[in-house]
N, C-alpha and C positions, 0 to 999 in steps of 0.2 A: 181157312182156305182163302186165297186171294180172289179178287173179282175177276182177274184174267182167267183163272182156272174155272170159276163158276160159269163165265161166258162160254168157255170151250165145252163144258159138259152140256149146257143147255143147247148150244148151237149144234153139237154133234147129235143130240137126241132128236132135234127137229130135222136134221139132215137125213136121218134114217126114215123119216116119214115124208120125204120131199115129194113123193109121187101121189100123195093124197090131198084131198081138199083140206081146208083148215081143220086141225085136230083140236080136241079138248086139251088145253094146256095143263089143267088140273090132273087129268088122267095120264098124259104122256110124261109129265115132269114129276109126278107124285112119288115115284119110286127111286128117283135119283139121289145122289149124295149131295144135295144142295139144301142148305138150311131154308126152311119155308119163309123165314123173315127176310131173306135176301132175294128170293125168286122174283118177286114183282119188280124190284129195283133193277135186277139184271135184265129182265125182259124189256123194261123201259129203255135201258141203255142200248140193247140190241136193236130195238125198234127205231130209236132215234138215229142210229147209224145206218139204218136201211138194210140190216141183215135179216130181220124178220118182219112180218106184218101181222097185225092183230085187228082184223076188221070188226070184231064184236067183243065187247067187254061188259059182262053183267055187273050188277051192283056188288055181288060177292063172288069170290073165286077169281081165277086168272083169265077166264074166257077162252076164246078160240084163237088159233094162230098157225102160221106156217113159215118156213124159211123162204127167203126171197132168192132170186137168181144171184144177187150179189153175195148172199150168205153161202150159197152153194159154191160159187167161184172162190170164196175165201177158203172154205174147207178143202176144195180140190187143188188149191195152190195156184189158181189162175189170176188171183187178185190179192193185193196187199190188204190186210185187215185195217179198217179205219181206227181201230182201238186195239190195245194189247189183248191177245187171246192165246191161251195155252190149252192145247188138246192133250188129254191124258188118257191112257188106257192101262189096264192091268195085264201084265205078262203072266199067263197062267203057270208057266214053268218055274219062274222065280217068285211069283206072287208079290212083286214090288211094282210101285207106280213108275211108269216111264212118262216123262213130260216132254212134249215137243212144242217149241215155240214157232208159230207161224210167222214167216217173214217174206220179203219179196225176193229172196235168193232163189236161184234156179237149181233144180235137182239134177245131178249127173247120174244117170242110170246106165249101167253096163248091161248089155243084152247078150245072152248065149244064143248065137244065131243058129246053132244046130237044132235047138228046141223051138226057137221062134218060127222057123220055117214050117214046122209041123202044125203049129197053132195059128197060122197066119189068117186073120179075118179077111173076108172078101170085099168088104165095103169100108169107106172111111169112118162111118159111124161105128161099125164093129171094131175097128182098130182103136178108136178113141175109147170106147166102152171097155175094151179089154185092158188098155193102158191104165185107165182110172181104177179098175178093179184090182189090177196088179199093184198099183201104188197104195191103195187102201189096205190091201192084204200085207204088203211089205211093211207098212207102219203099224200093223196090228189093229187097224180100225174096223176090220170086219173079221 
């Protein structure tokens, strides 16, 4: 597995915990498909690029950490990644890996206005939250 894929797996796992204080990286990343020999190196790469922060590192283990605002923006497509990152997910219907490369290209999304008017959020925050959730669902990230 390439480093760009490993970065995507780790960053996506930390994105899922973005609303929490720093989490135990050993606990959060232990069940992922990331070789344990590569995990520390990938974490250092993500930290160096400002996509995660690790305020506390014990003498053994991975310590605690969380995704930064820059990391969230990379996953949500609002910012170009400073390093190659591939996000992958498993499509449960075909059981094959689908890999998507993050880039600075804009997404063209068509909207069915008949249904959109029924689900129209009342505030800008609600609209943005709904759009982000729709995009994450569209790409199979949730």
